[in-house]
C-alpha positions in Angstrom: -232.0 -42.1 -61.5 -234.8 -44.7 -61.2 -237.5 -42.0 -61.1 -236.3 -40.4 -64.3 -236.5 -43.7 -66.1 -240.1 -44.3 -64.9 -241.1 -40.8 -66.0 -239.5 -41.5 -69.3 -241.4 -44.8 -69.9 -244.7 -43.4 -68.5 -244.5 -40.4 -70.9 -243.9 -42.6 -73.9 -246.3 -45.4 -73.0 -249.1 -42.8 -72.9 -248.2 -41.8 -76.5 -247.8 -45.3 -77.9 -250.2 -46.6 -80.6 -251.6 -49.5 -78.5 -253.9 -52.3 -79.5 -256.8 -50.6 -77.7 -256.4 -47.6 -80.1 -257.0 -49.8 -83.2 -260.1 -51.2 -84.9 -259.4 -54.9 -85.0 -262.4 -56.9 -86.2 -264.5 -56.8 -89.3 -267.6 -56.0 -87.2 -265.9 -52.9 -85.8 -265.1 -51.7 -89.4 -268.6 -52.6 -90.6 -270.2 -50.4 -87.8 -268.1 -47.4 -88.9 -269.1 -47.9 -92.6 -272.8 -48.2 -91.9 -273.7 -44.6 -90.8 -270.5 -42.5 -90.5 -269.8 -38.9 -90.2 -267.6 -38.1 -93.2 -264.6 -35.7 -93.3 -263.1 -35.6 -96.8 -260.5 -33.6 -98.7 -258.2 -33.9 -101.6 -256.0 -36.7 -100.0 -258.1 -38.6 -97.5 -261.6 -39.6 -96.5 -262.2 -40.2 -92.8 -265.3 -42.0 -91.5 -266.2 -41.7 -87.9 -268.9 -42.9 -85.4 -269.3 -42.6 -81.7 -267.9 -45.6 -79.9 -270.6 -47.9 -78.6 -270.8 -51.3 -77.0 -273.6 -53.9 -77.2 -275.0 -55.0 -73.9 -277.4 -57.7 -75.1 -280.0 -56.3 -77.5 -279.8 -52.7 -76.4 -276.9 -50.5 -77.3 -275.5 -48.0 -74.9 -272.8 -45.4 -75.3 -269.6 -46.4 -73.5 -268.1 -44.3 -70.8 -266.2 -41.6 -72.8 -264.1 -40.5 -69.9 -261.9 -43.6 -69.9 -262.0 -44.4 -73.6 -260.1 -42.9 -76.5 -260.5 -42.8 -80.2 -259.7 -45.9 -82.2 -258.2 -46.0 -85.7 -258.8 -48.3 -88.6 -257.0 -48.0 -92.0 -258.4 -48.9 -95.4 -255.6 -48.2 -97.9 -256.5 -50.1 -101.1 -254.2 -51.5 -103.8 -256.4 -49.7 -106.3 -255.3 -46.3 -104.9 -251.7 -47.1 -104.1 -250.4 -50.0 -106.1 -247.0 -50.3 -104.6 -246.7 -51.7 -101.1 -244.1 -49.1 -100.2 -246.6 -46.4 -101.0 -249.4 -48.0 -98.9 -247.0 -48.6 -96.0 -245.8 -45.0 -96.1 -249.3 -43.6 -96.1 -250.3 -46.0 -93.2 -247.2 -45.0 -91.2 -248.0 -41.3 -91.6 -251.6 -41.8 -90.6 -250.7 -43.8 -87.5 -248.1 -41.3 -86.4 -250.4 -38.3 -86.8 -253.2 -40.2 -85.0 -250.8 -41.1 -82.2 -249.8 -37.4 -81.8 -253.4 -36.1 -81.9 -255.5 -38.8 -80.2 -255.8 -36.7 -77.1 -257.8 -34.1 -79.0 -260.4 -36.7 -80.1 -263.4 -38.0 -78.1 -264.3 -41.7 -77.9 -265.0 -42.3 -81.6 -264.1 -45.0 -84.1 -262.4 -43.9 -87.2 -261.6 -45.4 -90.6 -259.2 -43.5 -92.8 -259.2 -44.2 -96.5 -256.6 -42.8 -99.0 -257.5 -41.3 -102.4 -255.3 -42.1 -105.4 -253.5 -38.7 -105.3 -252.3 -39.4 -101.8 -249.4 -41.6 -103.0 -247.9 -38.5 -104.8 -248.3 -36.2 -101.8 -245.3 -35.4 -99.6 -245.4 -36.2 -95.9 -246.0 -32.6 -94.9 -249.1 -32.4 -97.1 -250.5 -35.6 -95.6 -249.8 -34.4 -92.0 -251.4 -31.1 -92.8 -254.5 -32.8 -94.2 -254.7 -35.1 -91.2 -254.4 -32.2 -88.8 -257.4 -30.5 -90.4 -259.4 -33.7 -90.2 -258.6 -34.2 -86.5 -259.6 -30.7 -85.7 -262.9 -31.0 -87.7 -263.7 -34.3 -85.9 -262.9 -32.8 -82.5 -265.3 -30.0 -83.2 -268.1 -32.2 -84.5 -268.0 -34.8 -81.8 -267.5 -32.4 -78.9 -269.2 -33.8 -75.8 
């Protein structure tokens, strides 16, 4: 019985949306906004850059084998006035990212919603995100 429980927790801990999968600081967001690859459609704009780390003055690309993509959200009040709408959009983006992060290389992403997103149903947003994840996986292929 104990083995089943550990398999259960291992399976779900791998799929969790952990702190290491998020952009946390303003510097991390700024780096993505500086020179991003853009993927845009009717509902969302996604900005992406290859993950890097600074080692003193020179910048080197991190080991992509052990790193996964990181997600940042920028859902403005201008585009979704009600908190319930912003929270729904963020929840859907996080869930879609969690399910698809295995497809993505070591990149930093910022997802921004357009005004029409608040009126879209969940299936439309998931479909849009699926197309974005596939496009990003193709463009950042190692």
